[in-house]
LOVEX-757535 format. One record per residue (C-alpha): residue number from 1; residue in one letter; z negated, y, x negated. Coordinates in steps of 0.25 Angstrom, whole numbers. Layout:
REM LOVEX-757535
    i  aa      Z      Y      X
  NUM   a      Z      Y      X
...
This chain:
REM LOVEX-757535
    i  aa      Z      Y      X
    1   m     48     94   -208
    2   a     50     97   -194
    3   v     40     98   -183
    4   q     42     88   -172
    5   p     41     93   -157
    6   v     29     87   -149
    7   n     32     80   -136
    8   i     22     86   -126
    9   t     27     80   -113
   10   p     17     72   -106
   11   a     18     57   -106
   12   t     21     51    -92
   13   s     13     39    -87
   14   a     15     30    -75
   15   a      0     30    -72
   16   p     -6     40    -62
   17   a    -13     53    -68
   18   v    -26     48    -63
   19   l    -25     36    -73
   20   a    -20     44    -84
   21   l    -27     50    -96
   22   a    -39     39    -95
   23   f    -43     44    -81
   24   r    -47     31    -74
   25   p    -53     29    -60
   26   f    -67     25    -66
   27   f    -68     39    -72
   28   l    -66     45    -58
   29   l    -76     35    -52
   30   a    -86     38    -63
   31   g    -85     53    -60
   32   a    -87     50    -45
   33   w    -99     42    -49
   34   a   -105     53    -57
   35   l   -103     63    -46
   36   a   -110     54    -36
   37   s   -121     50    -45
   38   a   -124     65    -48
   39   a   -123     69    -34
   40   l   -134     58    -30
   41   w   -142     62    -42
   42   l   -142     77    -38
   43   g   -145     73    -24
   44   q   -157     65    -28
   45   l   -162     76    -38
   46   s   -161     87    -28
   47   g   -169     78    -18
   48   w   -158     75     -7
   49   w   -162     61     -8
   50   s   -171     52    -16
   51   v   -170     38    -22
   52   q   -180     33    -12
   53   q   -171     37      0
   54   l   -159     29     -7
   55   l   -167     16    -11
   56   p   -173      6     -2
   57   a   -188      5      0
   58   s   -189     -8     -7
   59   l   -186     -2    -21
């Protein structure tokens, strides 16, 4: 029984690399949202601003 050679050449695709391998724009947006919300949270935690400054007085 002979060993068959394995084809290791990458498959070519017409889709751009950004859309390949299950990478979608929503993942990029989710990462950007996570960075922005973490920055806002750290700003509030460190005392740069408070919720009272961001919300109107009627709330």
